[in-house]
Legacy VTK file of the C-alpha trace (Angstrom):
# vtk DataFile Version 3.0
C-alpha trace
ASCII
DATASET POLYDATA
POINTS 228 float
-21.131 -5.469 30.048
-21.759 -8.605 32.109
-19.038 -10.787 33.602
-19.959 -13.616 31.220
-19.802 -11.334 28.183
-16.361 -10.032 29.247
-15.057 -13.542 29.736
-16.359 -14.416 26.307
-14.487 -11.568 24.712
-11.280 -12.652 26.452
-11.648 -16.166 25.275
-12.489 -15.301 21.704
-9.641 -12.753 21.298
-7.264 -15.262 22.834
-8.322 -18.004 20.467
-8.193 -15.596 17.524
-4.735 -14.411 18.545
-3.598 -18.066 18.597
-4.862 -18.221 14.954
-2.907 -15.128 14.007
0.218 -16.733 15.648
-0.154 -19.738 13.267
-0.616 -17.640 10.204
2.389 -15.431 11.181
4.459 -18.687 11.501
3.178 -19.691 8.096
4.549 -16.412 6.730
7.886 -16.736 8.402
8.364 -20.396 7.345
7.457 -19.574 3.701
10.037 -16.874 3.641
12.590 -19.125 5.223
11.887 -21.738 2.581
13.034 -19.211 -0.111
10.606 -20.627 -2.595
8.156 -17.780 -2.313
5.596 -16.467 0.174
1.842 -16.011 0.140
0.464 -13.333 -2.338
-0.660 -11.104 0.442
2.791 -11.222 2.009
4.736 -10.505 -1.262
4.537 -6.652 -0.969
5.918 -6.411 2.640
8.628 -8.950 1.788
9.750 -7.063 -1.320
9.628 -3.686 0.506
11.750 -5.156 3.336
14.339 -6.319 0.781
14.619 -2.703 -0.478
14.517 -1.101 2.934
15.985 -3.630 5.322
15.813 -1.242 8.289
12.071 -1.531 8.242
10.812 -5.054 9.170
8.469 -7.266 7.242
6.021 -6.958 10.047
6.107 -3.175 10.043
5.511 -3.209 6.280
2.783 -5.695 6.860
0.734 -3.565 9.210
1.352 -0.517 6.975
-0.082 -2.361 4.019
-3.097 -3.379 6.201
-3.724 0.265 6.998
-3.760 0.998 3.274
-6.305 -1.769 2.768
-8.470 -0.232 5.587
-8.270 3.147 3.889
-9.380 1.456 0.605
-12.380 -0.042 2.454
-13.341 3.476 3.657
-13.164 4.862 0.045
-15.214 2.016 -1.227
-17.835 1.868 1.541
-18.012 5.470 2.636
-21.039 5.758 4.962
-21.419 2.059 4.961
-18.137 1.628 6.741
-18.997 0.378 10.174
-17.285 1.368 13.424
-16.642 -2.316 14.199
-14.373 -2.482 11.134
-11.889 -0.279 12.955
-10.910 -3.400 14.961
-8.813 -4.190 11.799
-6.379 -1.492 12.944
-5.214 -3.180 16.188
-5.421 -6.508 14.398
-2.946 -5.163 11.801
-0.440 -4.178 14.483
-0.757 -7.441 16.362
-0.356 -9.487 13.196
2.589 -7.409 11.995
4.607 -7.832 15.088
3.664 -11.505 15.359
5.205 -11.924 11.942
8.438 -10.266 13.038
8.523 -12.536 16.114
7.889 -15.659 13.951
10.710 -14.566 11.556
13.009 -14.095 14.394
11.972 -17.538 15.794
12.894 -19.524 12.617
15.973 -17.383 11.730
18.422 -20.218 12.449
16.431 -22.957 10.807
18.596 -24.980 8.467
17.387 -25.286 4.895
20.015 -27.532 3.141
18.208 -28.506 -0.048
15.203 -28.202 -2.248
13.287 -31.008 -0.533
13.507 -29.250 2.802
12.396 -26.010 1.030
9.339 -27.861 -0.352
8.492 -29.357 2.989
8.670 -25.901 4.578
6.311 -24.561 1.960
3.789 -27.326 2.678
4.128 -26.694 6.407
3.380 -23.086 5.763
0.178 -24.102 3.880
-1.025 -26.217 6.760
-0.213 -23.622 9.505
-1.883 -20.935 7.412
-4.973 -23.009 6.715
-5.430 -23.928 10.432
-4.631 -20.380 11.599
-7.242 -18.835 9.300
-9.929 -21.192 10.469
-9.140 -20.513 14.156
-9.226 -16.772 13.445
-12.600 -17.036 11.695
-14.204 -19.400 14.152
-13.269 -17.143 17.078
-15.052 -14.116 15.429
-12.842 -11.507 17.071
-9.851 -10.051 15.214
-10.442 -8.995 11.659
-7.441 -9.011 9.244
-7.784 -6.294 6.540
-6.637 -8.528 3.656
-9.639 -10.819 3.549
-12.046 -8.039 4.693
-10.958 -5.870 1.723
-11.611 -8.837 -0.641
-14.983 -9.142 0.807
-15.691 -5.428 0.441
-14.480 -5.514 -3.241
-16.774 -8.486 -3.861
-19.797 -6.686 -2.299
-19.189 -3.436 -4.171
-18.459 -5.139 -7.527
-20.997 -7.893 -7.235
-18.335 -10.486 -8.247
-18.099 -13.742 -6.364
-15.764 -13.636 -3.393
-13.588 -16.524 -4.652
-13.022 -14.837 -7.988
-12.200 -11.464 -6.381
-9.805 -13.327 -4.063
-7.875 -14.780 -7.008
-7.839 -11.461 -8.819
-6.756 -9.588 -5.751
-3.925 -12.128 -5.141
-2.776 -11.867 -8.783
-2.769 -8.063 -8.485
-0.596 -8.226 -5.311
1.854 -10.573 -6.931
2.167 -8.571 -10.180
2.523 -5.362 -8.148
5.310 -6.984 -6.122
7.045 -8.314 -9.150
6.957 -4.953 -10.867
8.470 -3.332 -7.801
11.108 -6.124 -7.733
11.982 -5.288 -11.323
12.335 -1.616 -10.664
14.228 -2.102 -7.431
16.512 -5.060 -8.276
15.897 -5.828 -12.019
14.569 -9.132 -10.693
10.969 -10.261 -10.681
11.269 -12.871 -7.956
13.486 -11.200 -5.276
16.797 -9.515 -4.777
19.010 -12.456 -5.927
19.542 -13.793 -2.417
15.965 -13.880 -1.011
13.132 -15.171 -3.247
9.693 -13.686 -2.679
7.818 -14.988 -5.696
8.290 -18.516 -7.053
6.539 -21.923 -6.900
5.945 -21.591 -3.178
3.771 -18.578 -3.941
1.578 -20.646 -6.248
1.484 -23.456 -3.652
0.218 -21.093 -0.921
-2.219 -19.391 -3.199
-3.947 -22.507 -4.466
-3.258 -25.240 -1.813
-4.236 -23.283 1.325
-7.947 -23.433 0.403
-7.671 -27.054 -0.516
-5.981 -27.813 2.787
-8.672 -26.044 4.682
-11.259 -28.518 3.360
-9.401 -31.118 5.357
-8.371 -29.099 8.464
-11.571 -27.068 8.992
-13.636 -29.977 10.365
-10.846 -30.881 12.665
-10.410 -27.318 13.910
-14.125 -26.934 14.432
-14.289 -30.143 16.409
-11.697 -28.828 18.857
-12.980 -25.246 19.072
-16.747 -25.811 19.225
-16.903 -26.853 22.863
-14.598 -23.949 23.867
-16.456 -21.240 21.875
-20.102 -22.412 21.848
-21.013 -20.273 24.887
-19.025 -17.197 23.905
-20.426 -15.952 20.522
-22.620 -12.946 20.554
LINES 1 229
228 0 1 2 3 4 5 6 7 8 9 10 11 12 13 14 15 16 17 18 19 20 21 22 23 24 25 26 27 28 29 30 31 32 33 34 35 36 37 38 39 40 41 42 43 44 45 46 47 48 49 50 51 52 53 54 55 56 57 58 59 60 61 62 63 64 65 66 67 68 69 70 71 72 73 74 75 76 77 78 79 80 81 82 83 84 85 86 87 88 89 90 91 92 93 94 95 96 97 98 99 100 101 102 103 104 105 106 107 108 109 110 111 112 113 114 115 116 117 118 119 120 121 122 123 124 125 126 127 128 129 130 131 132 133 134 135 136 137 138 139 140 141 142 143 144 145 146 147 148 149 150 151 152 153 154 155 156 157 158 159 160 161 162 163 164 165 166 167 168 169 170 171 172 173 174 175 176 177 178 179 180 181 182 183 184 185 186 187 188 189 190 191 192 193 194 195 196 197 198 199 200 201 202 203 204 205 206 207 208 209 210 211 212 213 214 215 216 217 218 219 220 221 222 223 224 225 226 227
């Protein structure tokens, strides 16, 4: 490995980690809004409500490991060694989520207007973070990779599989909520599924249409010499 290649890896992974930080903040702020979190964060959030001793971040990386195992089952011999980078990415992202949740723990949320503002901030942070992560071409998060694998295996368009996968995660979480709390949206004090879930599911992609060109304009000079 040349010095230039090593420097490129450092830059790309540093940039990608910055993207993960923003996505983790998006998760934390959506939970703080108490209007519902993104579909992919619903299972860890519900599990944390049932078993509070285990953090949201821990349940997040556990879920990502399950996603990776699903990829192995679907791809078998086509599963590439490079895909294993999803494992450290899962741990990094999980603990970033815990750090972000701790960071916003004392944030005041006095009324519905503030809740809605927090949901919209979560959308923007998530949109920017995802684009930064993708542009850096380093860390791979298992959620989107699993969606891509399901799309490849089934022959169904990625966007369609993404919607179906998100709906599946929300329904699975709601069913767990009903079994655990007799409540489809949360445990009565913390809301996991509500209008904020829909906002994050449908508005993040729309927001990326606006934020992606801006993010690319900032990152292009930094990353142009560091892609393989």
